[in-house]
N, C-alpha and C positions, 0 to 999 in steps of 0.2 A: 873388336876390342871387348873384353869382358871385365866388368866390375863385379867382383865376387859379392854374392848375396844381394845384388841389386839388379843388374841387367846385362844383356849382350847387345852390342851395336854392330851392324853390318852395313857396308856400302853395296848397293845393288845398282846395276845398269838397267835403264829402261830404253827400249827401242823407240824410234820415231813412229808417230801415229797421227791420224787425222782427228782433230777435235772440232767442237762447234762452239761458236760464240753464242751464249744463251740469249743475249739481247737481240742480235740480228739474225741468228740462224746460219750465219756464214761459216763455211768449213775453213779451218785454219790448221796448218801443220804444227804439231807439237814436236819440238826438236828432241833428239836423244839426250838423255841426261843421267846423272848419277844421283841416287837418293839414299838417305840413311834410314835404316829400319831399326826399330827398338823392340826387344823382346824381354819382358820383365822376368826375373828369376822366380822360382817357386817360393823362395824365402820371402821376397817382397810381396807376392800375391797373397801368401798366407797371413802376413802381418796386416795387410790392408783388410783382408776378409775378417780377421779377428777384431780389428779396431771397429769395423762397421757393425759386427755382431754385438760388440760390447756397447756401442752407442745406442743401438736399438733396444737392448736389454734395459738401459737406463732411462728409456722414454724418449730418446731422440728419434729423428725421422729417418 
């Protein structure tokens, strides 16, 4: 799905894999699933960059 001048969203399938519980170190299977990815448009990136540069020019952090 594309929202013009904002971003593109995609649904991606991920395969099953083995993960690890960080607390116990135990290996656990991570089931296959679908995840949504987000890719911002160049229009959005440029607006954010300009806004950040303007705030720095005015003495912001």
